[in-house]
C-alpha positions in Angstrom: 121.0 98.8 55.5 121.3 97.2 52.2 120.1 99.8 50.2 122.4 102.4 48.7 122.9 105.7 50.0 125.2 108.6 50.3 125.9 110.9 53.5 126.0 114.3 52.5 125.3 116.1 55.8 127.7 117.1 58.7 126.7 116.6 61.9 127.1 118.7 64.7 129.7 116.3 66.3 132.9 117.6 65.0 135.1 114.6 65.3 137.2 112.3 62.7 135.0 111.7 59.6 133.3 108.1 59.9 133.5 105.6 57.5 130.4 103.9 55.5 129.9 101.4 58.1 130.2 103.7 60.9 128.1 106.1 59.3 125.5 103.2 59.2 125.7 102.6 62.9 125.5 106.0 63.9 122.1 106.5 61.6 121.0 103.2 63.1 121.5 104.2 66.9 119.9 107.8 66.2 116.8 106.4 64.4 116.1 104.6 67.9 117.2 107.5 70.0 115.4 110.6 68.9 112.1 111.9 69.7 109.7 113.7 67.0 110.9 117.2 68.5 114.6 116.3 68.5 114.5 115.2 64.7 112.9 118.4 63.9 115.2 120.5 66.4 118.6 118.7 66.0 118.3 118.8 62.3 118.4 122.3 61.9 114.8 122.3 60.1 116.2 119.8 57.7 113.5 117.1 58.7 109.8 118.7 58.9 107.6 118.2 61.5 105.2 116.2 59.3 108.1 113.8 58.0 109.3 113.2 61.7 105.8 112.8 62.7 105.7 110.0 59.7 109.1 108.5 60.9 107.9 108.2 64.6 104.7 106.7 63.5 106.4 104.0 61.3 108.6 103.2 64.3 105.9 102.6 66.4 104.9 99.4 64.4 107.8 97.7 66.0 107.1 99.0 69.0 109.3 102.2 69.4 112.4 101.1 68.1 113.8 99.2 65.1 114.9 95.6 65.8 117.5 95.6 62.9 118.7 97.9 60.3 116.6 96.1 57.5 113.4 97.7 59.2 114.8 101.0 59.4 115.6 100.8 55.9 112.1 99.9 54.7 110.9 103.2 56.5 113.6 105.2 54.7 112.6 104.1 51.8 109.0 105.5 52.8 110.4 108.4 53.5 113.4 109.2 51.2 116.8 109.0 51.4 116.9 112.8 52.1 115.7 111.7 55.4 118.8 109.8 56.3 120.7 113.0 55.5 118.7 115.2 58.2 119.0 112.0 60.5 122.5 112.2 60.3 123.0 115.9 61.2 121.5 115.1 64.6 124.9 113.6 65.7 125.8 115.8 68.8 128.4 112.8 70.8 130.8 110.8 69.7 129.9 107.8 68.0 131.1 105.6 70.9 128.8 107.0 73.5 125.9 107.2 71.4 126.0 103.4 70.6 126.3 102.8 74.7 123.1 105.6 75.1 120.7 103.8 72.8 119.0 100.9 72.9 121.0 97.7 73.6 119.2 94.9 71.3 119.4 91.6 71.7 117.9 88.2 70.4 117.7 84.6 71.8 116.2 85.7 75.7 113.6 84.3 77.6 111.7 86.6 80.0 109.3 85.4 82.4 107.1 87.8 84.5 106.8 87.4 88.4 104.3 89.6 89.7 103.5 90.5 93.5 105.1 89.5 96.6 105.6 85.7 96.9 106.2 85.0 92.9 108.8 88.0 92.8 110.4 86.9 96.3 110.7 83.5 95.3 112.3 84.0 91.8 114.7 86.8 93.5 116.1 84.1 95.9 116.0 81.2 93.5 118.4 83.3 91.4 120.8 84.2 93.9 121.0 80.4 94.9 121.7 79.2 91.7 124.9 81.6 91.3 128.1 79.8 90.4 130.3 82.9 89.6 129.0 85.9 90.4 125.9 88.3 91.6 125.6 91.3 90.8 122.7 93.7 92.3 121.2 96.9 92.0 118.5 98.3 93.6 117.3 101.8 95.2 115.8 100.5 98.6 117.0 97.7 100.6 115.7 97.9 103.9 116.4 95.7 107.1 113.0 94.2 107.5 112.3 90.4 107.4 112.5 90.8 103.2 115.8 92.1 103.5 117.0 89.9 105.9 115.7 86.8 103.4 117.8 88.6 100.3 121.0 89.1 102.7 120.5 85.4 104.2 120.6 84.3 100.6 123.4 86.7 99.5 125.7 85.8 102.5 124.9 82.0 101.4 126.7 82.9 98.0 129.2 84.7 98.9 130.4 82.0 101.5 130.2 79.6 98.9 132.6 81.6 96.9 130.3 83.2 94.7 131.7 87.1 94.2 128.8 89.2 95.3 128.6 93.1 94.3 125.3 95.2 95.4 124.9 98.5 94.4 122.0 100.5 96.9 121.2 103.8 98.1 121.8 103.9 101.6 120.8 107.5 102.3 117.4 107.1 100.8 117.1 103.7 102.2 117.7 105.4 105.7 115.0 107.9 104.6 112.1 105.8 103.1 112.8 103.4 106.1 110.4 105.0 108.4 111.3 103.0 111.5 115.0 103.5 112.4 115.5 99.9 112.3 114.3 99.1 108.7 116.2 101.9 107.2 119.4 101.2 109.4 121.3 99.0 106.1 124.8 99.4 107.8 124.2 96.2 110.0 123.1 94.3 106.7 126.0 96.0 105.1 128.2 94.3 107.8 126.9 90.9 107.6 127.4 90.8 103.8 130.9 92.3 103.8 131.8 89.3 106.7 130.5 86.9 104.1 132.7 88.4 101.7 130.3 90.7 99.7 131.0 94.0 98.3 128.8 96.8 99.0 128.7 100.4 97.4 126.3 102.9 98.2 124.8 104.9 95.2 124.5 108.0 97.6 127.3 109.4 96.1 125.3 110.6 93.1 124.4 113.7 94.8 127.3 114.5 92.8 128.5 117.5 94.1 131.4 119.4 92.1 134.0 118.2 94.7 133.1 114.8 94.2 133.4 114.7 90.5 136.6 116.7 90.0 138.9 116.9 86.9 141.2 114.6 89.5 138.7 112.1 90.1 137.8 111.9 86.3 141.3 111.4 85.3 142.2 108.7 88.0 139.1 106.5 87.0 140.2 106.9 83.3 144.1 105.8 84.1 142.8 103.0 85.8 141.0 101.9 82.8 137.7 102.9 83.0 135.9 103.4 79.6 135.3 106.8 78.3 131.8 106.5 77.6 131.2 105.6 81.0 133.1 108.7 82.4 131.4 110.9 79.4 127.7 109.7 80.6 129.0 111.2 84.2 130.1 114.4 82.6 126.7 114.8 81.3 124.8 113.8 84.7 126.9 116.8 86.0 126.0 119.4 83.8 122.2 118.4 84.2 122.1 118.3 88.1 119.9 120.8 89.8 121.0 120.6 93.2 123.4 118.1 94.9 120.5 115.9 96.4 118.0 115.8 93.7 119.3 112.7 92.0 119.2 108.9 92.8 119.9 105.7 91.2 116.6 104.5 91.2 117.5 101.2 89.0 116.4 98.0 89.9 118.1 94.7 88.6 120.7 91.9 88.7 122.7 89.5 86.7 123.5 86.2 88.1 126.7 84.5 86.3 126.5 86.3 83.2 123.5 84.8 81.9 120.4 85.0 84.3 119.2 87.8 85.8 116.1 90.4 86.6 114.7 93.7 85.8 112.2 95.0 88.4 110.1 97.9 89.3 110.4 96.4 93.0 112.5 97.3 95.9 113.8 95.1 98.6 111.3 95.5 101.3 108.4 93.6 102.9 105.9 95.7 101.2 107.1 94.6 97.7 108.4 90.9 98.6 106.2 89.7 101.2 105.6 86.0 101.3 101.6 85.7 102.0 99.2 86.1 98.9 97.7 89.5 98.2 93.8 89.6 98.1 93.0 92.4 95.7 89.3 92.6 96.9 90.7 93.8 100.3 92.3 96.9 101.4 96.2 96.7 102.3 98.8 99.3 103.3 101.9 96.7 103.0 101.5 94.8 100.6 101.6 96.4 97.5 100.9 95.5 93.6 104.3 94.9 92.0 107.2 92.9 90.2 109.8 91.7 88.2 111.0 90.3 85.1 113.5 86.9 85.1 115.4 87.2 82.2 117.8 84.9 80.3 120.6 85.1 77.4 122.2 87.6 75.9 120.2 90.6 77.4 122.4 89.8 80.3 125.4 90.8 78.4 124.1 94.3 78.3 122.9 94.6 81.8 126.5 93.7 82.8 127.8 96.8 81.0 125.3 99.3 82.7 126.0 97.5 86.3 129.7 98.3 85.5 129.4 101.6 84.3 127.8 102.7 87.8 130.0 100.4 90.1 133.2 101.4 88.5 132.2 105.5 88.4 131.1 105.1 92.0 134.6 103.8 93.1 133.6 100.1 93.3 136.8 97.8 93.3 137.9 97.3 89.9 137.3 94.2 88.5 137.3 92.6 84.4 133.9 93.0 83.9 134.2 92.6 80.2 136.0 89.3 80.6 134.0 85.9 79.5 133.5 85.1 82.8 131.4 88.2 83.0 130.2 88.3 79.6 129.7 84.9 77.8 130.1 84.9 74.3 126.9 85.7 71.8 127.5 82.4 70.4 127.0 80.6 73.8 123.2 81.9 73.6 122.5 81.0 70.2 120.2 77.7 69.6 122.4 74.8 68.9 121.5 73.0 65.5 121.6 69.3 66.7 120.4 67.6 70.1 122.2 68.1 72.9 121.2 64.8 74.5 121.7 62.3 71.7 124.0 64.9 69.3 121.9 63.7 66.0 118.2 65.2 66.0 117.3 68.6 65.0 116.5 70.6 68.1 112.7 71.0 68.5 112.3 72.6 72.1 114.7 73.7 75.3 114.3 72.5 79.0 115.6 73.1 82.2 117.3 70.4 84.3 118.4 71.9 87.8 120.0 75.0 86.8 121.5 73.7 83.3 119.8 74.4 79.8 119.2 71.5 77.1 118.4 71.6 73.6 116.6 68.4 72.8 115.3 67.0 69.7 111.5 65.5 69.6 112.4 62.0 70.3 114.9 63.0 73.2 112.1 65.1 74.4 109.3 62.6 74.4 111.9 60.2 76.2 111.9 62.5 79.1 108.7 63.7 79.4 108.4 60.6 81.9 111.6 61.5 83.9 110.3 64.7 85.3 112.1 64.2 88.3 115.6 64.4 86.9 114.6 67.0 84.3 112.7 69.7 86.1 110.1 71.9 84.4 109.9 71.5 80.5 109.4 75.0 79.2 108.0 73.5 76.0 106.3 70.7 74.6 104.4 68.1 76.8 100.9 69.5 77.1 101.1 71.1 73.3 102.4 70.3 70.2 106.0 71.3 69.7 106.7 73.9 66.6 108.9 76.3 65.2 106.4 79.0 66.5 106.6 77.5 70.1 110.1 77.5 70.2 110.3 81.0 69.2 108.2 81.9 72.2 111.4 81.2 73.8 113.7 83.7 71.9 112.4 86.9 72.7 114.2 90.0 71.5 115.0 92.4 74.3 116.4 96.1 74.3 118.0 97.3 77.4 117.1 101.0 77.6 118.7 103.0 80.5 118.1 106.8 81.1 120.2 109.0 83.7 120.4 113.0 84.3 121.7 114.7 81.7 120.1 112.3 78.9 118.5 115.2 77.5 121.6 116.9 77.0 123.1 114.3 75.0 121.1 111.9 73.0 117.7 112.2 74.9 115.8 110.3 77.5 114.8 107.4 74.9 112.4 106.0 77.9 110.5 109.2 78.2 110.1 109.4 74.6 109.2 105.5 74.3 106.5 105.9 77.1 105.3 109.6 75.3 105.1 107.8 72.0 103.3 104.6 73.2 100.5 107.1 74.9 100.3 109.1 71.9 100.4 106.9 68.8 100.2 103.2 70.6 96.1 103.0 70.3 96.3 103.9 66.8 97.8 100.4 66.4 96.3 98.0 69.0 95.1 98.0 72.8 97.8 99.6 74.7 97.9 99.6 78.5 100.1 101.7 81.0 100.3 101.3 84.3 102.7 103.7 86.3 102.4 104.4 90.1 103.5 108.2 89.7 101.7 109.8 86.5 103.0 113.4 86.8 105.1 114.2 83.7 103.9 116.8 81.8 104.8 115.4 78.5 103.2 111.9 79.6 99.9 113.9 80.1 100.1 115.7 76.7 100.9 112.5 74.8 97.7 111.2 76.3 95.6 114.3 75.2 97.1 113.8 71.9 96.2 110.5 71.0 93.9 110.5 68.0 90.0 110.4 69.0 88.8 107.5 66.9 91.3 105.1 68.5 91.7 106.7 72.0 89.5 103.7 73.5 92.3 101.6 72.9 94.3 103.3 75.4 94.2 102.4 79.1 96.0 104.1 81.9 96.1 102.8 85.3 97.5 105.0 88.4 97.0 105.5 92.1 95.0 109.0 92.8 93.8 108.1 96.2 95.8 108.5 99.6 96.9 104.8 99.4 99.8 106.2 97.3 102.9 107.3 99.0 103.4 110.1 97.0 102.1 113.5 97.9 100.4 114.8 94.3 99.9 112.0 92.0 96.2 112.5 92.6 96.4 115.9 91.9 98.6 115.6 88.8 95.6 113.5 87.5 92.7 115.5 88.2 94.7 118.9 87.3 95.9 117.6 83.9 93.8 114.3 82.9 90.8 115.9 81.5 92.2 116.3 77.8 93.0 112.6 77.6 89.8 111.7 79.2 87.9 114.1 76.6 89.7 112.4 73.5 88.3 109.1 75.0 91.5 107.7 77.0 89.8 105.0 79.9 91.8 106.2 82.9 91.3 104.3 86.3 92.3 104.6 89.8 93.8 101.4 90.3 92.5 99.0 92.5 90.2 101.6 93.9 92.6 103.0 96.3 92.7 99.6 98.5 96.1 98.6 97.3 99.2 100.6 96.4 100.3 99.1 92.5 103.8 100.0 92.4 104.2 97.8 88.9 105.7 100.2 86.1 105.1 98.5 83.0 103.2 98.9 79.7 101.8 96.6 76.7 101.2 97.0 73.1 99.4 94.5 71.8 100.4 94.9 67.9 102.4 92.3 65.8 104.9 90.2 67.8 103.4 91.8 71.1 105.5 94.7 72.9 106.0 95.1 76.8 107.8 97.7 78.4 108.8 96.8 82.0 111.4 98.3 84.7 112.0 101.2 87.1 110.9 104.0 85.3 108.2 106.6 86.4 106.0 108.7 84.7 107.3 111.6 86.7 109.8 114.4 86.3 112.3 112.7 88.7 112.5 110.1 86.1 112.6 112.0 83.2 115.2 114.8 84.7 116.8 113.7 87.9 117.4 109.9 88.4 119.1 107.0 86.9 116.4 104.5 85.3 116.4 100.8 83.8 113.9 99.2 81.5 113.5 96.6 79.1 111.6 96.4 75.9 110.6 93.2 75.2 109.6 91.9 71.8 107.8 88.9 72.0 104.4 87.4 72.3 104.4 85.0 75.1 105.8 87.6 77.6 103.3 90.1 76.4 100.5 87.6 77.0 101.8 86.9 80.7 102.2 90.7 81.7 99.1 91.4 79.5 96.9 89.2 81.4 97.7 90.9 84.7 97.3 94.1 83.5 93.7 93.2 82.1 92.9 91.8 85.7 93.9 95.2 87.3 91.6 97.0 84.8 88.8 94.4 86.1 89.6 95.5 89.7 89.8 99.2 89.2 87.7 102.5 88.9 87.2 104.6 85.8 87.9 108.0 86.7 84.9 110.1 86.3 83.6 113.6 85.7 80.7 113.1 88.1 83.0 112.9 90.9 84.9 115.9 90.2 88.1 113.8 89.7 89.5 115.5 86.3 89.0 119.4 86.5 88.1 121.4 83.2 89.4 124.8 84.9 92.8 123.6 86.7 94.1 126.9 87.1 91.4 127.8 89.3 92.0 124.8 91.9 94.8 125.6 94.9 95.5 122.1 94.7 96.8 122.7 91.2 98.7 125.5 91.8 100.4 123.3 94.5 101.2 120.6 92.1 102.6 122.3 89.7 105.7 123.7 92.3 105.9 120.4 93.5 106.2 118.5 89.9 109.9 119.8 89.2 111.2 117.5 92.0 108.6 114.8 91.9 
């Protein structure tokens, strides 16, 4: 922050004193991490409920986080510099751990949505096929069906041509969720992968018994060079675990060659990666509505660190994850000043030639328009005037945000906080659409019910309430807790009217540059308290338009929830189903 300020507060964390530069970074990370209640509670009352709400509303103007220090400084100028001291008092973990757990903000990325089976499958397989150095993939379920076979074949082919393949999956839950034995029996696929040279680690170790996470194990990992921030995160996960089997790695993402990758809500199985088009007008039990986002740019550096944290703590073979081979220098993602074709003209657009990116001037771009066979798809230009705004569409800012069991004990669950604030305040700024397959978390329902009535009609929430859902209590949760949101004016929908299961987990906020959340996080207690999750928050009008168009189409094919059908109870305490849902919500 450029303005002068003086820190006089003493933080809860009692480590070594920080210099001014470190203090500023801590304040920035805290501002991007803490919820309204945490700001009041962790500051010891220094920050009032009123000032915390003003701060959170201001933060929502930029999608729920600050993307640079100048944005935070503008808000601090509104609130007064005493707010900085109150914020600094909230520091309760080492600054290095705070920096790791706070949103990881990057610039100069491209992000593209690939929704439903054929598109998601094609994007995933093309990414793997393009790999030259490594493929790092983490997923929750990896079934041994035809979709799983296709992905394994692509990974084996990559490994056989010398690409390093590292795969993190939950073998235990894949077996449990496999329904039929042959679909859940991943060992057969694992043998093929390892025979081809791939490395596979099961995240089922995250059952986290005290025997598994012993002092000796921690010391061994630290001696092997595993960063303290990775180990400290696991310490918090150990403290927060409820029972040993109640935590899973639910993240779904991949990095290819440190430059490209995806972030998904879909697992690897036929119901997510089918290869026939989805007909939304017909009922479909084996084709789900889901998708992934292909990312390219500096965001892959942050995904690489998150992958390494899991891989190393879960006993994966050590590798030099922070080297340039896995983490290209930031400079490699910057737009060059001159054309990479002629070396002289001012850059006007980016194009892809096979799996190579080139920045071209207007003259070279015009010349290449006639040579589409050699250049491949031109992302900018051709059909529209090339402008600086068009180039900006390719330069999304992306924040990687992840959570884990123990987030609330450490810095707070930023994903839970972000969704709650979008549900409560998003509609005050612009149209907000949230779709999630399992809306069960009480905090989410409270946020919906608290959205101001004058703008509540701009909040649209889609979920599965019928028996098409693979979850036992999503319909009961909405019936028992959705009435206050409905009465406030929020638009609630049974997505696709129980014809198709919508597993897509994403949200859009139509304000400013346009904001989009997508990834693995569910609005349930599992994601909030028990599981490891990962999403990206994207700032960019181009990606926002892509996803918003999908969600608008979903709304058109969905049915509004109504009082006439007794779908939203006004006295849930009298309903047996609501009592059962309350009991089950702790593990849901």
